[in-house]
C-alpha positions as CSV (number, residue, x, y, z in Angstrom):
1,M,0.0,0.0,0.0
2,V,1.2,3.5,-0.7
3,D,2.1,5.7,2.2
4,P,-0.3,8.7,2.3
5,Q,2.5,10.8,3.7
6,Q,4.4,10.3,0.5
7,I,1.4,11.7,-1.5
8,L,0.9,14.6,0.9
9,A,4.6,15.5,0.6
10,G,4.3,15.6,-3.2
11,N,6.7,12.7,-3.7
12,A,4.2,10.4,-5.4
13,T,3.8,9.2,-9.0
14,C,0.4,9.0,-10.7
15,R,0.5,5.3,-10.2
16,D,0.9,5.8,-6.4
17,I,-2.0,8.2,-6.4
18,V,-4.3,5.7,-8.2
19,K,-3.2,2.9,-5.9
20,C,-4.0,5.0,-2.8
21,L,-7.3,6.5,-4.0
22,Y,-8.7,3.3,-5.3
23,R,-6.9,1.0,-2.8
24,L,-5.4,-1.1,-5.6
25,T,-2.5,-3.5,-5.7
26,D,0.3,-3.5,-8.2
27,F,-1.3,-6.6,-9.7
28,E,-4.6,-4.8,-10.2
29,I,-2.8,-1.9,-11.8
30,A,-1.1,-4.3,-14.1
31,I,-4.4,-5.7,-15.2
32,Y,-5.8,-2.2,-15.8
33,R,-2.8,-1.3,-17.9
34,K,-3.1,-4.6,-19.9
35,L,-6.8,-3.8,-20.6
36,V,-5.9,-0.3,-21.7
37,K,-3.2,-1.6,-24.0
38,Q,-5.0,-4.6,-25.5
39,G,-8.6,-3.7,-25.2
40,P,-11.5,-5.9,-23.9
41,L,-10.3,-9.3,-22.6
42,R,-11.7,-12.2,-20.7
43,A,-10.3,-13.4,-17.4
44,D,-9.3,-16.6,-19.2
45,D,-7.3,-14.6,-21.7
46,L,-5.4,-12.7,-19.0
47,A,-4.6,-15.5,-16.6
48,P,-1.9,-17.2,-18.7
49,V,-0.3,-13.9,-19.8
50,L,-0.1,-12.7,-16.2
51,K,0.9,-16.2,-15.0
52,K,-1.9,-16.2,-12.4
53,D,-4.8,-18.5,-11.6
54,R,-8.0,-17.5,-13.4
55,S,-9.8,-16.9,-10.1
56,T,-7.1,-14.5,-8.9
57,V,-7.4,-12.5,-12.2
58,Y,-11.2,-12.6,-11.9
59,R,-11.1,-11.2,-8.3
60,A,-8.8,-8.4,-9.5
61,L,-11.1,-7.6,-12.4
62,Q,-14.1,-7.5,-10.0
63,K,-12.1,-5.0,-7.9
64,L,-11.5,-2.8,-11.0
65,V,-15.1,-3.0,-11.9
66,S,-16.3,-2.1,-8.4
67,S,-13.8,0.8,-8.4
68,G,-15.2,2.1,-11.6
69,L,-11.9,1.7,-13.5
70,A,-13.2,-1.1,-15.7
71,Y,-16.5,-2.4,-16.9
72,R,-17.9,-5.9,-17.7
73,D,-19.8,-6.8,-20.8
74,T,-21.7,-10.0,-21.1
75,K,-21.5,-11.8,-24.4
76,T,-23.8,-14.6,-25.5
77,I,-22.5,-17.8,-27.0
78,E,-24.6,-19.0,-30.0
79,R,-24.8,-22.6,-28.8
80,G,-25.9,-21.4,-25.4
81,G,-24.2,-19.9,-22.4
82,Y,-22.3,-16.6,-22.0
83,Y,-19.0,-15.1,-21.0
84,H,-17.8,-11.8,-19.6
85,V,-15.4,-9.4,-21.3
86,Y,-13.7,-6.7,-19.3
87,A,-12.5,-3.3,-20.6
88,A,-10.8,-0.4,-18.9
89,V,-12.0,3.1,-18.7
90,S,-9.8,5.3,-20.9
91,P,-6.7,6.9,-19.3
92,D,-8.2,10.3,-20.2
93,E,-11.3,9.4,-18.2
94,L,-9.1,8.3,-15.3
95,K,-7.1,11.5,-15.4
96,T,-10.4,13.5,-15.4
97,R,-11.5,11.6,-12.3
98,L,-8.1,12.1,-10.6
99,H,-8.2,15.8,-11.3
100,R,-11.7,16.1,-9.9
101,C,-10.7,14.2,-6.8
102,A,-7.6,16.4,-6.3
103,D,-9.7,19.5,-6.8
104,D,-12.3,18.3,-4.2
105,W,-9.5,17.4,-1.8
106,F,-7.9,20.8,-2.2
107,E,-11.2,22.6,-1.7
108,N,-11.9,20.6,1.5
109,M,-8.5,21.3,2.9
110,N,-8.9,25.1,2.2
111,T,-12.3,25.0,3.9
112,A,-10.8,23.2,6.9
113,I,-8.0,25.7,7.1
114,D,-10.4,28.7,6.8
115,D,-12.6,27.2,9.5
116,F,-9.6,26.5,11.8
117,D,-10.0,28.0,15.3
118,L,-7.4,27.5,18.0
119,V,-9.8,28.5,20.7
């Protein structure tokens, strides 16, 4: 996990900020990057490439979906059944969200400082 002090001190990378704000692991970030680079993929497609068990990849994908950094699309198989394909939100969308979060944080800090009373 990223040390919040590192972020507050201004010594963090964008990756550190994403990990901290969304509470992601390096593995989950790697999956996000893979989805951005290669486009929509199934957990079965990612597992061998990342050298992880399918269930481990699936859990990480679920975390990305619940964080809003990826979405899941259900595809139907002609002979019956279905499967899920996962895609990442665009890096531009992520940047927009990060800017919004930083702006909100900055505004909250300024309000807290303005309301500060030692008495």
